C-alpha positions as YAML, in Angstrom:
chain: A
units: angstrom
residues:
- id: 1
  name: MET
  ca: [-4.56, 0.86, -13.84]
- id: 2
  name: ALA
  ca: [-8.11, -0.14, -13.01]
- id: 3
  name: THR
  ca: [-10.40, 2.44, -11.44]
- id: 4
  name: THR
  ca: [-11.98, 0.01, -9.01]
- id: 5
  name: THR
  ca: [-11.29, -3.37, -7.44]
- id: 6
  name: GLY
  ca: [-14.70, -4.17, -5.99]
- id: 7
  name: VAL
  ca: [-13.07, -4.58, -2.56]
- id: 8
  name: THR
  ca: [-14.91, -2.74, 0.23]
- id: 9
  name: MET
  ca: [-14.14, -2.50, 3.94]
- id: 10
  name: SER
  ca: [-15.84, -0.65, 6.76]
- id: 11
  name: MET
  ca: [-14.55, 1.41, 9.67]
- id: 12
  name: LYS
  ca: [-16.32, 3.01, 12.62]
- id: 13
  name: LEU
  ca: [-15.49, 6.66, 13.32]
- id: 14
  name: ILE
  ca: [-15.85, 8.04, 16.85]
- id: 15
  name: ILE
  ca: [-16.70, 11.74, 16.69]
- id: 16
  name: ASP
  ca: [-16.96, 14.34, 19.44]
- id: 17
  name: GLU
  ca: [-20.11, 16.01, 18.14]
- id: 18
  name: LYS
  ca: [-19.96, 18.96, 20.53]
- id: 19
  name: ALA
  ca: [-16.33, 19.79, 19.74]
- id: 20
  name: GLN
  ca: [-16.82, 18.88, 16.07]
- id: 21
  name: ARG
  ca: [-13.69, 16.73, 15.89]
- id: 22
  name: LEU
  ca: [-12.85, 13.18, 14.95]
- id: 23
  name: LEU
  ca: [-11.35, 11.35, 17.93]
- id: 24
  name: PHE
  ca: [-10.39, 8.00, 16.45]
- id: 25
  name: ALA
  ca: [-11.65, 5.09, 14.38]
- id: 26
  name: GLU
  ca: [-12.26, 1.46, 15.27]
- id: 27
  name: ALA
  ca: [-10.80, -0.72, 12.53]
- id: 28
  name: SER
  ca: [-10.65, -4.43, 11.74]
- id: 29
  name: LYS
  ca: [-7.61, -6.43, 10.70]
- id: 30
  name: ASP
  ca: [-8.39, -5.88, 6.98]
- id: 31
  name: VAL
  ca: [-8.34, -2.09, 7.36]
- id: 32
  name: VAL
  ca: [-5.09, -2.11, 9.36]
- id: 33
  name: ASP
  ca: [-3.49, -4.49, 6.85]
- id: 34
  name: PHE
  ca: [-4.34, -2.01, 4.11]
- id: 35
  name: LEU
  ca: [-2.98, 0.98, 6.08]
- id: 36
  name: PHE
  ca: [0.28, -0.80, 6.87]
- id: 37
  name: SER
  ca: [0.63, -1.99, 3.28]
- id: 38
  name: LEU
  ca: [0.88, 1.66, 2.18]
- id: 39
  name: LEU
  ca: [4.43, 1.55, 3.54]
- id: 40
  name: ALA
  ca: [5.28, -0.96, 0.80]
- id: 41
  name: VAL
  ca: [3.87, 1.13, -2.07]
- id: 42
  name: PRO
  ca: [6.76, 2.25, -4.32]
- id: 43
  name: VAL
  ca: [7.01, 6.01, -4.90]
- id: 44
  name: ALA
  ca: [6.45, 5.56, -8.64]
- id: 45
  name: THR
  ca: [3.26, 3.57, -7.99]
- id: 46
  name: ALA
  ca: [1.94, 6.33, -5.72]
- id: 47
  name: ILE
  ca: [2.63, 8.87, -8.47]
- id: 48
  name: LYS
  ca: [0.88, 6.69, -11.06]
- id: 49
  name: LEU
  ca: [-2.18, 6.28, -8.82]
- id: 50
  name: LEU
  ca: [-2.46, 9.87, -7.64]
- id: 51
  name: GLY
  ca: [-1.21, 11.74, -10.68]
- id: 52
  name: LYS
  ca: [2.02, 13.69, -11.14]
- id: 53
  name: GLU
  ca: [0.35, 17.04, -10.46]
- id: 54
  name: SER
  ca: [-0.87, 16.00, -7.02]
- id: 55
  name: MET
  ca: [2.55, 15.12, -5.65]
- id: 56
  name: VAL
  ca: [4.26, 17.43, -3.17]
- id: 57
  name: GLY
  ca: [7.87, 18.19, -4.09]
- id: 58
  name: CYS
  ca: [9.69, 17.13, -7.25]
- id: 59
  name: VAL
  ca: [9.21, 13.36, -7.58]
- id: 60
  name: GLY
  ca: [6.42, 13.95, -10.09]
- id: 61
  name: ASN
  ca: [8.99, 15.61, -12.35]
- id: 62
  name: LEU
  ca: [11.24, 12.54, -12.12]
- id: 63
  name: TYR
  ca: [8.35, 10.32, -13.14]
- id: 64
  name: ALA
  ca: [7.51, 12.58, -16.10]
- id: 65
  name: SER
  ca: [11.17, 12.62, -17.15]
- id: 66
  name: VAL
  ca: [11.31, 8.82, -17.37]
- id: 67
  name: GLU
  ca: [8.01, 8.80, -19.28]
- id: 68
  name: LYS
  ca: [9.36, 11.19, -21.90]
- id: 69
  name: LEU
  ca: [12.85, 9.68, -22.19]
- id: 70
  name: GLU
  ca: [13.38, 8.25, -25.68]
- id: 71
  name: SER
  ca: [14.66, 4.69, -26.04]
- id: 72
  name: THR
  ca: [17.86, 6.07, -27.61]
- id: 73
  name: TYR
  ca: [18.99, 7.19, -24.17]
- id: 74
  name: VAL
  ca: [17.96, 4.06, -22.26]
- id: 75
  name: LEU
  ca: [20.55, 1.37, -21.53]
- id: 76
  name: GLY
  ca: [20.07, -1.90, -23.38]
- id: 77
  name: GLY
  ca: [18.11, -4.42, -21.36]
- id: 78
  name: VAL
  ca: [16.53, -1.76, -19.17]
- id: 79
  name: VAL
  ca: [12.73, -1.68, -19.21]
- id: 80
  name: LYS
  ca: [11.22, 1.73, -18.33]
- id: 81
  name: ASP
  ca: [8.21, 0.05, -16.79]
- id: 82
  name: THR
  ca: [10.41, -1.22, -13.96]
- id: 83
  name: LEU
  ca: [10.58, 2.44, -12.86]
- id: 84
  name: LEU
  ca: [7.14, 3.62, -13.98]
- id: 85
  name: CYS
  ca: [5.07, 0.58, -12.96]
- id: 86
  name: PRO
  ca: [6.89, -1.23, -10.14]
- id: 87
  name: THR
  ca: [5.17, -4.07, -8.33]
- id: 88
  name: VAL
  ca: [4.60, -4.33, -4.58]
- id: 89
  name: LEU
  ca: [5.99, -6.93, -2.19]
- id: 90
  name: SER
  ca: [2.68, -7.87, -0.55]
- id: 91
  name: SER
  ca: [-0.80, -8.73, -1.77]
- id: 92
  name: SER
  ca: [-2.31, -6.92, 1.25]
- id: 93
  name: ASN
  ca: [-2.92, -3.87, -0.94]
- id: 94
  name: SER
  ca: [-5.84, -5.52, -2.76]
- id: 95
  name: LEU
  ca: [-8.02, -2.46, -2.10]
- id: 96
  name: LEU
  ca: [-5.98, -0.51, -4.66]
- id: 97
  name: GLY
  ca: [-5.56, -3.51, -6.97]
- id: 98
  name: LEU
  ca: [-1.76, -3.27, -7.05]
- id: 99
  name: PRO
  ca: [0.11, -6.09, -8.79]
- id: 100
  name: GLU
  ca: [2.14, -8.33, -6.49]
- id: 101
  name: LYS
  ca: [5.81, -8.81, -7.23]
- id: 102
  name: THR
  ca: [6.71, -12.17, -8.80]
- id: 103
  name: LEU
  ca: [10.14, -13.45, -9.74]
- id: 104
  name: HIS
  ca: [11.18, -15.29, -12.90]
- id: 105
  name: ARG
  ca: [14.25, -17.21, -14.05]
- id: 106
  name: CYS
  ca: [15.60, -18.55, -17.32]
- id: 107
  name: THR
  ca: [14.65, -22.05, -18.49]
- id: 108
  name: GLY
  ca: [18.30, -22.74, -19.23]
- id: 109
  name: THR
  ca: [17.41, -24.75, -22.36]
- id: 110
  name: ARG
  ca: [19.43, -22.57, -24.73]
- id: 111
  name: CYS
  ca: [22.70, -22.79, -22.84]
- id: 112
  name: SER
  ca: [25.01, -25.70, -21.96]
- id: 113
  name: ASN
  ca: [25.68, -24.01, -18.64]
- id: 114
  name: CYS
  ca: [22.03, -24.06, -17.59]
- id: 115
  name: HIS
  ca: [23.00, -23.86, -13.91]
- id: 116
  name: VAL
  ca: [24.49, -20.44, -14.65]
- id: 117
  name: CYS
  ca: [21.33, -19.22, -16.36]
- id: 118
  name: ARG
  ca: [19.16, -20.40, -13.50]
- id: 119
  name: SER
  ca: [21.21, -18.42, -11.00]
- id: 120
  name: TYR
  ca: [19.64, -15.19, -12.31]
- id: 121
  name: VAL
  ca: [16.15, -13.97, -11.36]
- id: 122
  name: THR
  ca: [14.15, -10.96, -12.48]
- id: 123
  name: ALA
  ca: [10.89, -9.23, -11.55]
- id: 124
  name: VAL
  ca: [10.25, -8.46, -15.25]
- id: 125
  name: TYR
  ca: [8.50, -11.34, -17.04]
- id: 126
  name: GLY
  ca: [10.21, -12.27, -20.32]
- id: 127
  name: ARG
  ca: [13.37, -10.26, -19.75]
- id: 128
  name: PRO
  ca: [16.37, -11.67, -21.71]
- id: 129
  name: CYS
  ca: [18.69, -13.89, -19.70]
- id: 130
  name: PRO
  ca: [22.08, -12.18, -19.24]
- id: 131
  name: THR
  ca: [23.84, -15.48, -20.10]
- id: 132
  name: CYS
  ca: [22.00, -17.01, -23.06]
- id: 133
  name: CYS
  ca: [19.46, -14.26, -23.95]
- id: 134
  name: GLY
  ca: [16.58, -16.68, -23.54]
- id: 135
  name: SER
  ca: [13.31, -15.40, -22.06]
- id: 136
  name: MET
  ca: [13.13, -15.47, -18.26]
- id: 137
  name: THR
  ca: [9.62, -16.83, -17.84]
- id: 138
  name: VAL
  ca: [9.86, -19.63, -15.27]
- id: 139
  name: GLY
  ca: [8.42, -18.73, -11.89]
- id: 140
  name: ALA
  ca: [10.88, -18.48, -9.01]
- id: 141
  name: GLN
  ca: [10.35, -18.10, -5.27]
- id: 142
  name: LEU
  ca: [12.30, -15.89, -2.90]
- id: 143
  name: VAL
  ca: [13.70, -17.89, 0.01]
- id: 144
  name: PRO
  ca: [13.79, -15.86, 3.25]
- id: 145
  name: SER
  ca: [16.92, -15.52, 5.35]
- id: 146
  name: ALA
  ca: [17.45, -17.90, 8.24]
- id: 147
  name: GLU
  ca: [16.66, -15.08, 10.66]
- id: 148
  name: SER
  ca: [13.27, -14.28, 9.15]
- id: 149
  name: GLY
  ca: [12.12, -17.87, 8.61]
- id: 150
  name: HIS
  ca: [9.44, -19.32, 6.33]
- id: 151
  name: THR
  ca: [6.62, -18.37, 8.70]
- id: 152
  name: VAL
  ca: [7.24, -14.70, 7.97]
- id: 153
  name: VAL
  ca: [6.52, -15.24, 4.28]
- id: 154
  name: GLN
  ca: [3.35, -17.14, 5.08]
- id: 155
  name: SER
  ca: [2.21, -14.43, 7.47]
- id: 156
  name: ALA
  ca: [2.88, -11.63, 4.98]
- id: 157
  name: ALA
  ca: [0.68, -13.37, 2.41]
- id: 158
  name: LYS
  ca: [-2.23, -13.11, 4.84]
- id: 159
  name: GLY
  ca: [-1.56, -9.54, 5.91]
- id: 160
  name: PHE
  ca: [0.39, -7.95, 8.72]
- id: 161
  name: VAL
  ca: [-1.62, -8.07, 11.96]
- id: 162
  name: GLN
  ca: [-3.65, -10.58, 13.94]
- id: 163
  name: GLY
  ca: [-7.45, -10.45, 13.71]
- id: 164
  name: ILE
  ca: [-8.01, -11.18, 17.39]
- id: 165
  name: VAL
  ca: [-8.70, -7.58, 18.46]
- id: 166
  name: THR
  ca: [-10.16, -4.33, 17.18]
- id: 167
  name: TYR
  ca: [-7.60, -1.66, 16.37]
- id: 168
  name: VAL
  ca: [-7.68, 2.06, 17.14]
- id: 169
  name: VAL
  ca: [-6.64, 4.38, 14.31]
- id: 170
  name: THR
  ca: [-6.20, 8.04, 15.22]
- id: 171
  name: ASP
  ca: [-6.59, 10.96, 12.84]
- id: 172
  name: ASN
  ca: [-2.85, 10.99, 12.13]
- id: 173
  name: LEU
  ca: [-2.86, 7.24, 11.36]
- id: 174
  name: THR
  ca: [-1.33, 6.07, 14.62]
- id: 175
  name: VAL
  ca: [-2.50, 2.46, 14.99]
- id: 176
  name: THR
  ca: [-2.75, 0.57, 18.29]
- id: 177
  name: PRO
  ca: [-4.68, -2.51, 19.44]
- id: 178
  name: MET
  ca: [-7.73, -1.81, 21.61]
- id: 179
  name: SER
  ca: [-7.65, -4.86, 23.83]
- id: 180
  name: ALA
  ca: [-9.58, -3.76, 26.94]
- id: 181
  name: VAL
  ca: [-12.27, -1.39, 28.19]
- id: 182
  name: SER
  ca: [-9.72, 0.30, 30.44]
- id: 183
  name: ALA
  ca: [-7.66, 1.11, 27.35]
- id: 184
  name: SER
  ca: [-10.68, 2.84, 25.79]
- id: 185
  name: ILE
  ca: [-11.20, 4.93, 28.91]
- id: 186
  name: THR
  ca: [-7.53, 5.90, 28.96]
- id: 187
  name: LEU
  ca: [-7.75, 6.90, 25.30]
- id: 188
  name: LEU
  ca: [-10.81, 9.09, 25.91]
- id: 189
  name: ASN
  ca: [-9.04, 10.74, 28.85]
- id: 190
  name: THR
  ca: [-5.98, 11.36, 26.70]
- id: 191
  name: LEU
  ca: [-8.19, 13.05, 24.10]
- id: 192
  name: SER
  ca: [-9.78, 15.20, 26.86]
- id: 193
  name: VAL
  ca: [-13.29, 13.83, 26.32]
- id: 194
  name: LYS
  ca: [-15.40, 15.00, 29.30]
- id: 195
  name: ASP
  ca: [-18.84, 13.76, 28.34]
- id: 196
  name: VAL
  ca: [-19.23, 10.42, 26.55]
- id: 197
  name: GLY
  ca: [-22.79, 11.51, 25.73]
- id: 198
  name: ASP
  ca: [-21.30, 13.86, 23.14]
- id: 199
  name: LEU
  ca: [-19.76, 10.98, 21.22]
- id: 200
  name: GLN
  ca: [-21.24, 9.92, 17.91]
- id: 201
  name: GLU
  ca: [-20.48, 6.74, 15.96]
- id: 202
  name: LYS
  ca: [-20.37, 6.85, 12.18]
- id: 203
  name: THR
  ca: [-19.64, 3.80, 10.04]
- id: 204
  name: VAL
  ca: [-17.90, 4.63, 6.76]
- id: 205
  name: GLN
  ca: [-17.02, 2.47, 3.77]
- id: 206
  name: LEU
  ca: [-13.49, 2.05, 2.46]
- id: 207
  name: GLY
  ca: [-13.37, 1.37, -1.26]
- id: 208
  name: TYR
  ca: [-10.97, 2.16, -4.08]
- id: 209
  name: ASN
  ca: [-11.62, 5.92, -4.06]
- id: 210
  name: GLU
  ca: [-11.28, 6.20, -0.28]
- id: 211
  name: GLY
  ca: [-8.11, 4.09, -0.42]
- id: 212
  name: LEU
  ca: [-6.57, 6.48, -2.92]
- id: 213
  name: ALA
  ca: [-7.65, 9.47, -0.84]
- id: 214
  name: ILE
  ca: [-6.05, 7.96, 2.29]
- id: 215
  name: LEU
  ca: [-2.81, 7.33, 0.38]
- id: 216
  name: LYS
  ca: [-2.78, 10.92, -0.88]
- id: 217
  name: ALA
  ca: [-3.67, 12.47, 2.49]
- id: 218
  name: SER
  ca: [-1.08, 10.36, 4.31]
- id: 219
  name: LEU
  ca: [1.61, 12.06, 2.20]
- id: 220
  name: GLN
  ca: [0.30, 15.57, 2.81]
- id: 221
  name: SER
  ca: [-1.66, 15.81, 6.06]
- id: 222
  name: LYS
  ca: [-1.69, 14.98, 9.78]
- id: 223
  name: THR
  ca: [-5.51, 14.78, 9.87]
- id: 224
  name: VAL
  ca: [-6.02, 12.00, 7.34]
- id: 225
  name: LEU
  ca: [-9.34, 10.55, 8.52]
- id: 226
  name: THR
  ca: [-10.91, 13.99, 8.92]
- id: 227
  name: ASP
  ca: [-9.74, 15.03, 5.46]
- id: 228
  name: VAL
  ca: [-11.06, 11.88, 3.78]
- id: 229
  name: PHE
  ca: [-14.31, 11.20, 5.62]
- id: 230
  name: LEU
  ca: [-15.38, 14.44, 7.29]
- id: 231
  name: GLY
  ca: [-13.92, 17.14, 5.05]
- id: 232
  name: ASP
  ca: [-16.00, 19.34, 2.77]
- id: 233
  name: ASN
  ca: [-14.67, 17.44, -0.23]
- id: 234
  name: LYS
  ca: [-15.02, 13.75, 0.58]
- id: 235
  name: ALA
  ca: [-12.72, 11.28, -1.17]
- id: 236
  name: GLN
  ca: [-13.27, 11.43, -4.91]
- id: 237
  name: GLY
  ca: [-10.28, 9.39, -5.90]
- id: 238
  name: GLY
  ca: [-6.63, 10.13, -6.42]
- id: 239
  name: ARG
  ca: [-6.49, 12.40, -9.47]
- id: 240
  name: ALA
  ca: [-5.99, 16.03, -8.54]
...
């Protein structure tokens, strides 16, 4: 896994300087797309990025168990990397450089029943076809259900949200569109801000290290933005 992707985003933090607390952040479409894409990160990928030791609970032990399992005990045709290095469904996680899931089918050239071979697809490039044992290397495309429609696939390739407004991200990663001045006033009232003169704006950069830190904090904390950008130990990456 690469340590950097070169992708950088920015986000504006709104801080109550007098109360020494982070109120919320103003984020663009790109930042919100990244935050929402964390929901599509497989558990094993999160463990690989953050390190087994940093995980809360026992999933890190499951990951280590698969790593150490000798091939003698693995079913034929099963590739351990499908558990240890799963791909993601969307390319919106480019900040972390995660590989996007692609599907492959058999060429059908080694079997007289090529239509049978081509009915199988896999996410593992080169996996043996269950019918003729040929390599499954031909790209295949997932067709959405009639309910979802083709436009959903097109939209997902470009992210998750529209870029027509600025979004508000609170410390606990609640995301809402900020579409009007009145909405901003309501938000400040909700957060019990009495003097707007005490508010400070701070623009922060979101790169690979900060992305990992947000992923880690989102699994462990309800004050994610404070922990990553205002804590004593600013984001230094995912390894604990």
